[in-house]
N, CA and C of each residue as an Amber inpcrd file, in Angstrom:
protein
   690
   0.8300000  -1.2140000   0.0130000   0.0040000  -0.0270000   0.0080000
   0.8030000   1.2670000  -0.0030000   1.9940000   1.2170000   0.7870000
   2.8580000   2.3810000   0.8940000   3.4740000   2.6740000  -0.4590000
   3.7440000   1.5880000  -1.2460000   4.3820000   1.8080000  -2.5460000
   3.3550000   2.4100000  -3.5350000   2.0890000   1.9670000  -3.4020000
   1.0460000   2.5680000  -4.2840000   0.8210000   3.9800000  -3.9590000
   0.9000000   4.3580000  -2.6500000   0.6410000   5.7180000  -2.2740000
   1.6880000   6.6870000  -2.7200000   2.9010000   6.1470000  -3.0230000
   4.0190000   7.0410000  -3.4230000   4.1370000   7.1300000  -4.9210000
   3.1900000   6.4980000  -5.6880000   3.2570000   6.5200000  -7.1430000
   2.9030000   7.9310000  -7.6390000   3.6680000   8.5290000  -8.4490000
   3.4080000   9.8400000  -9.0320000   3.1980000   9.7270000 -10.4970000
   2.2480000  10.4780000 -10.9870000   1.9650000  10.3930000 -12.4140000
   2.7410000  11.5540000 -13.0820000   3.5590000  11.2110000 -13.9870000
   4.3650000  12.2120000 -14.7010000   3.9530000  12.2500000 -16.1850000
   4.1630000  13.3860000 -16.7760000   3.7570000  13.5810000 -18.1590000
   4.9200000  14.1500000 -18.9660000   5.0900000  13.5430000 -20.1170000
   6.2060000  13.9890000 -20.9010000   6.0410000  15.4100000 -21.4090000
   7.0540000  16.1590000 -21.5730000   6.9740000  17.5660000 -22.0490000
   6.2730000  17.6600000 -23.3940000   6.4190000  16.6810000 -24.2530000
   5.7570000  16.7410000 -25.5330000   4.2260000  16.5850000 -25.3940000
   3.8270000  15.8120000 -24.4130000   2.3770000  15.6360000 -24.1910000
   1.7540000  16.9800000 -23.6750000   2.4780000  17.6330000 -22.7920000
   2.0170000  18.9160000 -22.2390000   1.8680000  19.9680000 -23.3630000
   2.8790000  19.9830000 -24.2480000   2.8080000  20.9510000 -25.3350000
   1.6200000  20.6390000 -26.2480000   1.3540000  19.3520000 -26.4870000
   0.2240000  18.9660000 -27.3230000  -1.1050000  19.4000000 -26.7180000
  -1.2330000  19.2930000 -25.3890000  -2.5320000  19.6950000 -24.7050000
  -2.6870000  21.2090000 -24.8620000  -1.6440000  21.9910000 -24.6170000
  -1.7520000  23.4270000 -24.6960000  -2.0470000  23.8700000 -26.1460000
  -1.4460000  23.2500000 -27.0950000  -1.7350000  23.5680000 -28.5100000
  -3.1260000  23.2770000 -28.8710000  -3.6440000  22.1110000 -28.4110000
  -5.0460000  21.7280000 -28.7250000  -5.9960000  22.7320000 -28.1500000
  -5.7050000  23.1540000 -26.9010000  -6.6130000  24.1330000 -26.2350000
  -6.6770000  25.4230000 -26.9380000  -5.4830000  25.9470000 -27.3780000
  -5.4720000  27.1800000 -28.1520000  -6.1750000  27.0580000 -29.4750000
  -5.9980000  25.9660000 -30.1330000  -6.6050000  25.7410000 -31.4310000
  -8.1300000  25.6870000 -31.3110000  -8.6200000  25.0220000 -30.2830000
 -10.0560000  24.9510000 -30.0520000 -10.6470000  26.3300000 -29.7500000
  -9.9150000  27.0940000 -28.9520000 -10.3740000  28.4510000 -28.6550000
 -10.4490000  29.3310000 -29.8850000  -9.4230000  29.2050000 -30.7150000
  -9.4300000  30.0010000 -31.9600000 -10.5370000  29.5800000 -32.9250000
 -10.8100000  28.2190000 -32.9500000 -11.8480000  27.7440000 -33.8520000
 -13.2580000  28.3000000 -33.3770000 -13.5090000  28.1980000 -32.0500000
 -14.8080000  28.6460000 -31.5620000 -14.9750000  30.1590000 -31.8030000
 -13.8630000  30.9420000 -31.5800000 -13.9850000  32.3520000 -31.8360000
 -14.2420000  32.6810000 -33.2720000 -13.5410000  32.0110000 -34.1830000
 -13.7080000  32.1980000 -35.5580000 -15.1000000  31.7710000 -36.0950000
 -15.5860000  30.6860000 -35.5370000 -16.9260000  30.2360000 -35.9550000
 -18.0000000  31.2550000 -35.5750000 -17.9050000  31.7690000 -34.3570000
 -18.9230000  32.7820000 -33.8830000 -18.8050000  34.0610000 -34.6870000
 -17.5680000  34.4820000 -35.0030000 -17.4020000  35.7400000 -35.8080000
 -17.9250000  35.5440000 -37.2000000 -17.7010000  34.3800000 -37.7900000
 -18.1500000  34.1260000 -39.1500000 -19.6420000  34.0190000 -39.2730000
 -20.3020000  33.6530000 -38.2300000 -21.8020000  33.5620000 -38.2650000
 -22.4230000  34.7620000 -37.6020000 -21.6650000  35.8490000 -37.3930000
 -22.2490000  37.0090000 -36.7670000 -22.9420000  36.7680000 -35.4310000
 -22.3550000  35.9300000 -34.6930000 -22.9280000  35.5520000 -33.3900000
 -22.3690000  36.5510000 -32.3310000 -23.1950000  37.2020000 -31.5600000
 -22.7250000  38.1080000 -30.5480000 -21.9480000  37.3540000 -29.4430000
 -20.9870000  37.9970000 -28.8100000 -20.2880000  37.3190000 -27.7440000
 -21.2150000  37.0980000 -26.5700000 -20.8970000  36.1250000 -25.8530000
 -21.6930000  35.7300000 -24.6930000 -21.4280000  36.6740000 -23.5370000
 -22.4340000  37.2900000 -22.9880000 -22.3190000  38.1650000 -21.8760000
 -23.2410000  37.7330000 -20.7560000 -22.7310000  37.8630000 -19.5560000
 -23.4770000  37.5030000 -18.3720000 -24.0010000  38.7620000 -17.7790000
 -25.3230000  38.8560000 -17.6060000 -25.9470000  40.0370000 -16.9840000
 -26.5860000  39.6600000 -15.6940000 -26.6400000  40.6170000 -14.7840000
 -27.2780000  40.3690000 -13.4820000 -28.6250000  41.0840000 -13.4480000
 -29.6440000  40.3420000 -13.2160000 -31.0120000  40.8990000 -13.1260000
 -31.4270000  41.0260000 -11.6700000 -32.1510000  42.0300000 -11.3990000
 -32.6740000  42.3120000 -10.0950000 -34.1910000  42.2330000 -10.0290000
 -34.6710000  41.6260000  -9.0960000 -36.1270000  41.5170000  -8.9550000
 -36.5830000  42.5440000  -7.9300000 -37.6120000  43.2480000  -8.3270000
 -38.1320000  44.3160000  -7.4500000 -39.3140000  43.7570000  -6.6420000
 -39.3520000  44.0800000  -5.3410000 -40.4460000  43.6700000  -4.5250000
 -41.6850000  44.5150000  -4.8400000 -42.8060000  43.9210000  -4.7810000
 -44.0280000  44.7180000  -5.0410000 -44.2020000  45.8380000  -4.0080000
 -44.5850000  46.9590000  -4.4400000 -44.8160000  48.0940000  -3.5310000
 -46.0860000  47.9070000  -2.7310000 -46.0520000  48.5360000  -1.5240000
 -47.2650000  48.5060000  -0.7450000 -48.4050000  49.2920000  -1.4090000
 -49.5960000  48.7670000  -1.4880000 -50.6530000  49.5150000  -2.1010000
 -50.9710000  50.7720000  -1.2490000 -51.1910000  51.8540000  -1.9570000
 -51.5120000  53.0960000  -1.2990000 -53.0410000  53.2490000  -1.2070000
 -53.5380000  53.4430000  -0.0240000 -54.9240000  53.6000000   0.1820000
 -55.3720000  55.0300000  -0.0350000 -56.3500000  55.2050000  -0.8800000
 -56.8530000  56.5950000  -1.1940000 -58.1290000  56.8130000  -0.3480000
 -58.0720000  57.8290000   0.4710000 -59.2220000  58.1460000   1.2940000
 -59.9500000  59.3650000   0.7360000 -61.2070000  59.2090000   0.4840000
 -61.9670000  60.2560000  -0.0870000 -62.1730000  61.3700000   0.9850000
 -62.2460000  62.6040000   0.5300000 -62.3540000  63.7420000   1.4270000
 -63.5820000  63.6380000   2.3300000 -64.7110000  63.2610000   1.8120000
 -65.8930000  63.1780000   2.6300000 -65.7900000  62.0920000   3.6800000
 -65.0720000  60.9790000   3.3360000 -64.8760000  59.9250000   4.3410000
 -63.9330000  60.4400000   5.4580000 -62.9060000  61.2150000   5.0740000
 -62.0260000  61.7490000   6.0800000 -62.7150000  62.6780000   7.0160000
 -63.5770000  63.5490000   6.4290000 -64.3350000  64.4930000   7.2790000
 -65.2600000  63.7300000   8.2730000 -65.8420000  62.6490000   7.7960000
 -66.7260000  61.8650000   8.6780000 -65.9370000  61.1890000   9.8110000
 -64.7770000  60.7070000   9.4560000 -63.9280000  60.1110000  10.5110000
 -63.4140000  61.1610000  11.4750000 -63.1020000  62.3210000  10.9880000
 -62.6950000  63.4180000  11.9260000 -63.7930000  63.8020000  12.9050000
 -65.0430000  63.7960000  12.3920000 -66.1910000  64.0900000  13.2250000
 -66.3680000  63.0110000  14.2590000 -66.1970000  61.7380000  13.8480000
 -66.3020000  60.6510000  14.8190000 -65.2210000  60.7210000  15.9030000
 -64.0010000  61.0930000  15.4860000 -62.9310000  61.2140000  16.4500000
 -63.1990000  62.3260000  17.4360000 -63.7340000  63.4940000  16.9460000
 -64.0600000  64.5980000  17.8050000 -65.1800000  64.2560000  18.7930000
 -66.1680000  63.5060000  18.3120000 -67.2420000  63.1080000  19.1890000
 -66.6840000  62.2020000  20.2780000 -65.7750000  61.3370000  19.9280000
 -65.2270000  60.4560000  20.9340000 -64.3990000  61.1830000  21.9660000
 -63.7380000  62.2190000  21.5570000 -62.9560000  63.0600000  22.5310000
 -63.9090000  63.7580000  23.4670000 -64.9790000  64.3170000  22.9210000
 -65.9400000  65.0480000  23.7690000 -66.5930000  64.0940000  24.7380000
 -66.8720000  62.8220000  24.3230000 -67.4460000  61.8690000  25.2150000
 -66.4920000  61.5290000  26.3710000 -65.2000000  61.3610000  26.0240000
 -64.2320000  61.1200000  27.1040000 -64.1270000  62.2750000  28.0770000
 -64.1700000  63.4840000  27.5680000 -64.0920000  64.6400000  28.4680000
 -65.2720000  64.6630000  29.4240000 -66.4870000  64.3640000  28.9060000
 -67.6850000  64.3350000  29.7350000 -67.6190000  63.2810000  30.7600000
 -67.1050000  62.0780000  30.4050000 -66.9960000  60.9900000  31.3850000
 -65.9940000  61.3470000  32.4480000 -64.8470000  62.0360000  32.0600000
 -63.8750000  62.3970000  33.0120000 -64.3810000  63.4090000  34.0020000
 -65.2190000  64.3530000  33.5170000 -65.7450000  65.4070000  34.4060000
 -66.7500000  64.7790000  35.3700000 -67.5460000  63.7630000  34.9810000
 -68.4990000  63.1600000  35.8350000 -67.8380000  62.3170000  36.8970000
 -66.7840000  61.5630000  36.6260000 -66.1400000  60.6650000  37.5140000
 -65.3160000  61.4480000  38.5540000 -64.5140000  62.3560000  38.0840000
 -63.6850000  63.1870000  38.9270000 -62.7530000  62.3790000  39.8320000
 -62.2670000  61.2370000  39.3840000 -61.4110000  60.3970000  40.2020000
 -60.1180000  60.1110000  39.5370000 -59.6010000  61.0770000  38.8190000
 -58.3540000  60.9070000  38.0920000 -57.2070000  61.4580000  38.8850000
 -56.1300000  60.6360000  39.1320000 -54.9830000  61.1320000  39.8490000
 -54.1730000  62.0790000  39.0200000 -53.1700000  62.7340000  39.6510000
 -52.2380000  63.6420000  38.9700000 -51.5970000  62.9640000  37.7820000
 -51.5670000  63.6840000  36.6370000 -50.9010000  63.2280000  35.4250000
 -51.4730000  61.9200000  34.8950000 -52.7530000  61.6380000  35.1810000
 -53.3050000  60.3950000  34.6970000 -54.6450000  60.7050000  33.9630000
 -54.8180000  60.1820000  32.7800000 -55.9890000  60.5040000  31.9690000
 -56.8230000  59.2500000  31.8430000 -58.1160000  59.4850000  31.6320000
 -59.0180000  58.4220000  31.3400000 -58.8430000  57.9820000  29.9140000
 -58.6500000  56.6590000  29.7310000 -58.5040000  56.1310000  28.3860000
 -59.7960000  56.2420000  27.6220000 -60.9250000  56.0540000  28.2500000
 -62.2040000  56.0920000  27.5910000 -62.4680000  54.8530000  26.8170000
 -63.6940000  54.6350000  26.3800000 -64.0230000  53.4620000  25.6260000
 -64.1280000  53.8590000  24.1530000 -63.0800000  53.6830000  23.3820000
 -63.1100000  54.0870000  21.9970000 -63.3330000  52.8730000  21.0220000
 -63.6490000  51.7490000  21.6440000 -63.8260000  50.5450000  20.8100000
 -64.9360000  50.7530000  19.7710000 -65.9340000  51.5580000  20.1080000
 -67.0280000  51.7280000  19.1750000 -66.5670000  52.5370000  17.9790000
 -65.5280000  53.3730000  18.1300000 -65.0390000  54.1950000  17.0550000
 -63.9450000  53.4870000  16.2180000 -63.4400000  52.3520000  16.7080000
 -62.4580000  51.6000000  15.9480000 -63.1020000  50.9610000  14.7390000
 -62.3480000  50.8750000  13.6410000 -62.8300000  50.1970000  12.4670000
 -62.5300000  48.7410000  12.6550000 -61.6210000  48.1770000  11.9340000
 -61.2940000  46.7650000  12.0720000 -59.7880000  46.6080000  12.3140000
 -59.3720000  46.9110000  13.5450000 -57.9070000  46.8680000  13.9120000
 -57.4300000  45.4330000  13.9400000 -58.3430000  44.4740000  13.9840000
 -57.9290000  43.0370000  13.9320000 -57.5000000  42.6020000  12.5650000
 -57.7750000  43.3780000  11.4790000 -57.4800000  43.0680000  10.1550000
 -55.9930000  43.2470000   9.7950000 -55.3310000  44.0410000  10.5700000
 -53.8930000  44.3560000  10.2450000 -53.0380000  43.1120000  10.5500000
 -52.2180000  42.7490000   9.5580000 -51.2890000  41.6330000   9.7000000
 -49.9100000  42.0490000   9.3030000 -48.8970000  41.3490000   9.8010000
 -47.5180000  41.6270000   9.4130000 -46.8380000  40.3780000   9.0030000
 -45.9140000  40.5220000   8.0020000 -45.1700000  39.3570000   7.5440000
 -44.2580000  38.8000000   8.6040000 -43.6770000  37.6270000   8.2830000
 -42.8730000  36.9870000   9.3180000 -41.6870000  37.8050000   9.8690000
 -41.0320000  38.5390000   8.9460000 -39.9160000  39.3720000   9.3990000
 -40.1480000  40.8570000   9.1160000 -41.4630000  41.2330000   8.9040000
 -41.7760000  42.6500000   8.5620000 -41.6190000  43.5000000   9.8340000
 -40.9010000  44.6490000   9.7280000 -40.7850000  45.4960000  10.9130000
 -42.0680000  46.1770000  11.2240000 -42.3000000  46.4140000  12.5140000
 -43.4960000  47.1180000  13.0050000 -43.0450000  48.2460000  13.9790000
 -43.8960000  49.2230000  14.1300000 -43.5660000  50.2940000  15.0580000
 -44.8620000  50.9340000  15.6010000 -44.6850000  51.6890000  16.6520000
 -45.7630000  52.5430000  17.1950000 -45.2650000  53.9500000  17.1320000
 -46.0860000  54.9140000  16.7880000 -45.6790000  56.3010000  16.7700000
 -46.4840000  57.1360000  17.8030000 -45.7920000  58.0550000  18.4200000
 -46.4010000  58.9370000  19.4750000 -46.2550000  60.3340000  18.9750000
 -47.3900000  60.9550000  18.6500000 -47.3400000  62.2960000  18.0220000
 -47.6950000  63.2880000  19.1090000 -46.7520000  64.1890000  19.3730000
 -46.8670000  65.2010000  20.4770000 -47.1710000  66.5380000  19.9070000
 -48.1650000  67.2240000  20.5450000 -48.4670000  68.6210000  20.1060000
 -47.3660000  69.5010000  20.5560000 -46.8660000  70.3420000  19.6490000
 -45.8280000  71.3450000  19.9900000 -46.4120000  72.7170000  20.3370000
 -47.7490000  72.9050000  20.1090000 -48.3840000  74.2250000  20.4590000
 -48.8110000  74.2520000  21.9020000 -48.6300000  73.1770000  22.6440000
 -49.0240000  73.1060000  24.0410000 -47.7020000  73.0700000  24.8740000
 -47.5300000  73.9750000  25.7920000 -46.3320000  74.0740000  26.6570000
 -46.3020000  72.9070000  27.6490000 -45.4040000  71.9990000  27.4670000
 -45.2760000  70.8370000  28.4160000 -43.7550000  70.6170000  28.6830000
 -43.4890000  70.3030000  29.9100000 -42.0970000  69.9970000  30.3050000
 -41.7140000  68.6220000  29.7330000 -40.4030000  68.3090000  29.6780000
 -40.0060000  66.9950000  29.1970000 -40.6690000  65.8280000  29.9890000
 -40.7560000  66.0270000  31.2750000 -41.3720000  64.9870000  32.1310000
 -42.8310000  64.8070000  31.7880000 -43.5340000  65.9520000  31.5400000
 -44.9460000  65.8380000  31.1910000 -45.1190000  65.1290000  29.8400000
 -44.3080000  65.4840000  28.8700000 -44.3800000  64.8500000  27.5870000
 -44.1330000  63.3110000  27.7460000 -43.1680000  62.9360000  28.5310000
 -42.9190000  61.5480000  28.7510000 -44.0840000  60.8330000  29.3480000
 -44.7870000  61.5050000  30.3050000 -45.9480000  60.8680000  30.9260000
 -47.0990000  60.7010000  29.9290000 -47.2810000  61.7180000  29.0850000
 -48.3900000  61.6620000  28.1000000 -48.1080000  60.5580000  27.0440000
 -46.8300000  60.4480000  26.6450000 -46.4990000  59.4020000  25.7160000
 -46.6450000  57.9980000  26.3180000 -46.3970000  57.9300000  27.6370000
 -46.6150000  56.6070000  28.3200000 -48.0640000  56.2750000  28.3230000
 -48.9270000  57.2550000  28.5440000 -50.3910000  57.0270000  28.5410000
 -50.8290000  56.5370000  27.1570000 -50.3340000  57.2060000  26.1160000
 -50.7120000  56.8410000  24.7360000 -50.2140000  55.4010000  24.3950000
 -49.0040000  55.0960000  24.7970000 -48.4630000  53.7650000  24.5840000
 -49.3410000  52.7030000  25.2180000 -49.6710000  52.8950000  26.4990000
 -50.4850000  51.9410000  27.1880000 -51.8670000  51.8270000  26.6020000
 -52.4600000  52.9520000  26.2020000 -53.7920000  52.9270000  25.6010000
 -53.8030000  52.0620000  24.3080000 -52.8180000  52.3130000  23.4510000
 -52.7830000  51.5790000  22.2070000 -52.4910000  50.0910000  22.4610000
 -51.6190000  49.8200000  23.3690000 -51.2230000  48.4270000  23.6720000
 -52.4510000  47.6880000  24.1950000 -53.1840000  48.2530000  25.1520000
 -54.3480000  47.5830000  25.7340000 -55.3680000  47.3380000  24.6560000
 -55.6650000  48.3040000  23.8010000 -56.6910000  48.1460000  22.8350000
 -56.3310000  47.0690000  21.7920000 -55.0550000  47.0720000  21.3490000
 -54.6620000  46.1080000  20.3270000 -54.4310000  44.7200000  20.8800000
 -53.9510000  44.6310000  22.1490000 -53.8180000  43.3210000  22.7640000
 -55.1160000  42.5730000  22.8600000 -56.1710000  43.3360000  23.0280000
 -57.4640000  42.7150000  23.1480000 -58.0330000  42.2400000  21.8100000
 -57.8380000  43.0550000  20.7450000 -58.4330000  42.7030000  19.4370000
 -57.4820000  42.1240000  18.4150000 -56.1750000  42.3410000  18.5700000
 -55.2050000  41.8030000  17.6380000 -53.9200000  41.3590000  18.3630000
 -54.0440000  40.3510000  19.2560000 -52.8830000  39.9630000  20.0870000
 -51.7150000  39.4230000  19.2090000 -52.0260000  38.8030000  18.0460000
 -50.9990000  38.2770000  17.1880000 -50.0430000  39.4190000  16.7510000
 -50.6390000  40.5690000  16.3570000 -49.8300000  41.6680000  15.9160000
 -48.9810000  42.2690000  17.0360000 -49.5760000  42.2980000  18.2230000
 -48.8570000  42.8280000  19.4100000 -47.6180000  41.9480000  19.6900000
 -47.8200000  40.6400000  19.6670000 -46.7120000  39.6910000  19.9070000
 -45.5820000  39.8540000  18.8390000 -45.9990000  40.0360000  17.5890000
 -45.0290000  40.2620000  16.4810000 -44.2290000  41.5140000  16.7670000
 -44.9040000  42.6210000  17.1670000 -44.2170000  43.8670000  17.4830000
 -43.2290000  43.6540000  18.6700000 -43.6390000  42.8950000  19.6590000
 -42.7130000  42.6070000  20.8090000 -41.5240000  41.8620000  20.3730000
 -41.7090000  40.8880000  19.4390000 -40.5960000  40.0770000  19.0200000
 -39.5950000  40.8530000  18.1540000 -40.0910000  41.8590000  17.4570000
 -39.2660000  42.6090000  16.4910000 -38.6660000  43.8900000  17.1140000
 -38.6690000  44.0360000  18.4190000 -37.9850000  45.1720000  18.9770000
 -38.8780000  46.1910000  19.6910000 -40.1860000  46.2090000  19.5370000
 -41.0960000  47.1110000  20.1480000 -40.6890000  48.5950000  19.8210000
 -40.4810000  48.8810000  18.5620000 -40.0730000  50.2480000  18.1680000
 -41.1680000  51.2720000  18.4790000 -40.7680000  52.3890000  19.0870000
 -41.6310000  53.4780000  19.3860000 -40.9400000  54.7700000  18.9530000
 -41.6550000  55.5660000  18.1060000 -41.1360000  56.7470000  17.5470000
 -41.8920000  57.9960000  17.9720000 -41.2420000  59.0290000  18.4830000
 -41.9410000  60.2710000  18.8850000 -41.8870000  61.2960000  17.7460000
 -43.0290000  61.8650000  17.3670000 -43.0860000  62.7760000  16.2650000
 -43.7810000  64.0460000  16.7240000 -43.7460000  65.0860000  15.8820000
 -44.3670000  66.4120000  16.1640000 -45.5910000  66.6480000  15.3960000
 -46.5760000  67.3360000  16.0920000 -47.7490000  67.9010000  15.3890000
 -47.9110000  69.3110000  15.8630000 -48.4070000  70.1700000  14.9320000
 -48.4660000  71.5730000  15.2030000 -49.7360000  72.0100000  15.9590000
 -50.7890000  71.2030000  15.9410000 -52.0790000  71.6570000  16.5060000
 -52.9980000  70.4940000  16.8090000 -54.0690000  70.7540000  17.4870000
 -55.0360000  69.7030000  17.7580000 -55.7440000  69.2720000  16.4790000
 -55.9830000  70.2560000  15.5840000 -56.6510000  69.8960000  14.3460000
 -55.7900000  68.8910000  13.5340000 -54.4790000  69.0800000  13.5620000
 -53.6040000  68.1500000  12.8390000 -53.6980000  66.7520000  13.4970000
 -53.7210000  66.7160000  14.8250000 -53.8640000  65.4310000  15.4900000
 -55.2110000  64.6970000  15.0790000 -56.2550000  65.4860000  14.9650000
 -57.5380000  64.8770000  14.6130000 -57.5040000  64.3720000  13.1690000
 -56.8540000  65.0930000  12.2740000 -56.7430000  64.6200000  10.8960000
 -55.9380000  63.3160000  10.8110000 -54.8180000  63.2940000  11.5420000
 -54.0050000  62.1150000  11.5810000 -54.7370000  60.8760000  12.1800000
 -55.4980000  61.1560000  13.2310000 -56.2730000  60.0770000  13.8650000
 -57.3330000  59.5290000  12.9010000 -57.9970000  60.4070000  12.2180000
 -59.0260000  60.0110000  11.2660000 -58.4160000  59.1780000  10.1110000
 -57.2610000  59.6520000   9.6240000 -56.6240000  58.9040000   8.4920000
 -56.1270000  57.5610000   8.9390000 -55.5800000  57.5010000  10.1890000
 -55.1160000  56.2430000  10.6940000 -56.3100000  55.2080000  10.8470000
 -57.4060000  55.6340000  11.3360000 -58.5320000  54.7930000  11.4920000
 -59.1190000  54.3380000  10.1380000 -58.9940000  55.1940000   9.1220000
 -59.5000000  54.8150000   7.7790000 -58.6240000  53.6840000   7.2310000
 -57.3870000  53.4730000   7.7590000 -56.5180000  52.3570000   7.3230000
 -56.5590000  51.2220000   8.2950000 -57.5800000  51.2250000   9.1880000
 -57.7480000  50.1670000  10.1800000 -56.6710000  50.0920000  11.2330000
 -55.9290000  51.2190000  11.3970000 -54.8840000  51.2940000  12.3970000
 -55.5070000  51.6290000  13.7890000 -54.8620000  51.1020000  14.8220000
 -55.2830000  51.4660000  16.1610000 -54.7400000  52.8580000  16.4910000
 -55.5660000  53.7770000  16.9260000 -55.2240000  55.1760000  17.1860000
 -55.9090000  55.6090000  18.4780000 -55.1320000  56.2000000  19.3990000
 -55.6250000  56.6190000  20.6780000 -55.1090000  58.0210000  21.0090000
 -55.9950000  58.9430000  21.2370000 -55.5960000  60.3270000  21.6610000
 -55.7370000  60.4450000  23.1630000 -54.8870000  61.2330000  23.7620000
 -54.8510000  61.3830000  25.1960000 -55.2770000  62.8170000  25.5820000
 -56.2260000  62.8480000  26.5470000 -56.6880000  64.1520000  27.0550000
 -56.2310000  64.2790000  28.5070000 -55.5160000  65.3410000  28.8570000
 -54.9390000  65.5090000  30.1640000 -56.0400000  65.9160000  31.1690000
 -55.8420000  65.4480000  32.3900000 -56.7970000  65.7250000  33.4380000
 -56.7020000  67.1620000  33.9660000 -55.5720000  67.8160000  33.7240000
 -55.4710000  69.2400000  34.0260000 -55.0730000  69.5430000  35.4500000
 -54.3410000  68.6080000  36.1210000 -53.9840000  68.8360000  37.5080000
 -52.6190000  69.4960000  37.6200000 -51.7990000  69.5930000  36.5360000
 -50.4780000  70.1050000  36.7100000 -50.1650000  71.2650000  35.7180000
 -49.9270000  70.9590000  34.4920000 -49.3380000  71.9670000  33.5320000
 -50.3120000  72.5130000  32.4810000 -51.3690000  71.8010000  32.1420000
 -52.2250000  72.2170000  31.0630000 -53.7040000  72.1910000  31.5740000
 -54.5590000  72.7700000  30.7410000 -55.9730000  72.8580000  31.1220000
 -56.6320000  71.5030000  31.0150000 -57.6990000  71.2510000  31.8040000
 -58.3530000  69.9800000  31.7640000 -58.9570000  69.7000000  30.3830000
 -58.8080000  68.4870000  29.9350000 -59.3520000  68.0620000  28.6450000
 -58.4790000  68.3710000  27.4480000 -57.2640000  68.9390000  27.6800000
 -56.3720000  69.2610000  26.5570000 -55.8060000  67.9810000  25.9290000
 -56.0130000  67.8850000  24.6070000 -55.4270000  66.7830000  23.8770000
 -53.9250000  67.0070000  23.7120000 -53.1680000  66.0700000  24.1790000
 -51.6930000  66.2720000  24.2260000 -50.9400000  65.3390000  23.2410000
 -51.2830000  64.0820000  23.2050000 -50.5460000  63.0890000  22.4050000
 -51.5220000  62.1700000  21.6260000 -51.1040000  61.7920000  20.4610000
 -51.8120000  60.7470000  19.7170000 -50.9100000  59.5380000  19.5070000
 -51.3650000  58.3810000  19.8700000 -50.6500000  57.1730000  19.6590000
 -51.2010000  56.4000000  18.4770000 -50.4300000  55.8700000  17.5870000
 -50.8370000  55.0670000  16.4520000 -50.0290000  53.7600000  16.4070000
 -50.7160000  52.6500000  16.2640000 -50.0340000  51.3850000  16.1630000
 -50.0950000  50.5570000  17.4250000 -49.2160000  49.5610000  17.5430000
 -48.2360000  49.1550000  16.5920000 -48.8010000  48.5340000  15.3200000
 -48.0560000  48.6720000  14.2310000 -48.4850000  48.1290000  12.9230000
 -47.2560000  48.1610000  12.0140000 -47.3380000  47.4790000  10.8480000
 -46.2110000  47.5180000   9.9330000 -45.7530000  48.9540000   9.5810000
 -44.4900000  49.0850000   9.4850000 -43.8570000  50.4090000   9.2600000
 -44.3960000  51.0910000   8.0250000 -44.4750000  50.3200000   6.9050000
 -44.9200000  50.8880000   5.6630000 -46.3330000  51.4580000   5.7300000
 -47.2180000  50.7720000   6.4910000 -48.5660000  51.2000000   6.6330000
 -48.6820000  52.4830000   7.5020000 -47.9610000  52.5290000   8.6250000
 -47.9810000  53.7280000   9.4360000 -47.3920000  54.9710000   8.7130000
 -46.3770000  54.6800000   7.9020000 -45.7430000  55.8160000   7.1890000
 -46.7250000  56.4760000   6.2190000 -47.7340000  55.7340000   5.8180000
 -48.8000000  56.3730000   4.9610000 -49.5210000  57.5360000   5.7100000
 -49.4680000  57.4570000   7.0150000 -50.1280000  58.4630000   7.8740000
 -49.1580000  59.5020000   8.3710000 -47.9520000  59.0580000   8.8230000
 -47.0500000  59.9310000   9.5070000 -45.7290000  60.1280000   8.8090000
 -45.6230000  59.7530000   7.5700000 -44.3400000  59.6930000   6.8840000
 -43.7560000  61.1180000   6.7050000 -44.5470000  62.1490000   6.7730000
 -44.0280000  63.4750000   6.5100000 -43.8000000  64.2650000   7.8270000
 -44.0790000  63.6690000   8.9320000 -43.9100000  64.3420000  10.2520000
 -42.4250000  64.3120000  10.6640000 -42.0190000  65.3170000  11.4220000
 -40.6540000  65.3480000  11.9280000 -40.4910000  64.7020000  13.2840000
 -39.3010000  64.2090000  13.6100000 -39.0380000  63.6440000  14.9040000
 -39.1680000  64.6800000  16.0020000 -39.6950000  64.1850000  17.1320000
 -39.8160000  65.1790000  18.2520000 -38.4770000  65.3820000  18.9420000
């Protein structure tokens, strides 16, 4: 066995020259054949496949106005309930029952690895300290989480697994918040606005923050894609 293992295959120089000459001749023949028959040279191209774009939902103006009216009625209802109960602690707002105003938040689904996020839109025309803003964003986060965990727990778990992204954005007025809330609900997104109890920095019933989501990033960007970071 040791003798067989040490056997080396050698090739005469003349055989090596013959192989090289045959290779060059074959190459020249193929090139000449293709040139004589006007055959284009072979080129390798790289093709890219484009992923389908997310469908853009078009909301009719009259539908948006109706949704804005529903959102405003919901806020007025929450203010009335808060005034009647009078049991709200400092910096704590009544979430209110907005389930009747929700469309179909259970219809939102996310792909296996699709990123999701929640956005918290803060009014910049209301004077609030950083601590107050943080408290209002916490209320909005909890309100959205509780509502969606009840009606779409699968989406909530997906959001938790993919990092629980939360983005703070700016809004210039209460009217802008109402428009954003109406547009979000027209896309079946969970949206919750927070009204302050008025025990510290702002007047009672002041709308401070709007929470939207969690939901797929591409879908939420249809509502808040043009807003600036807070």
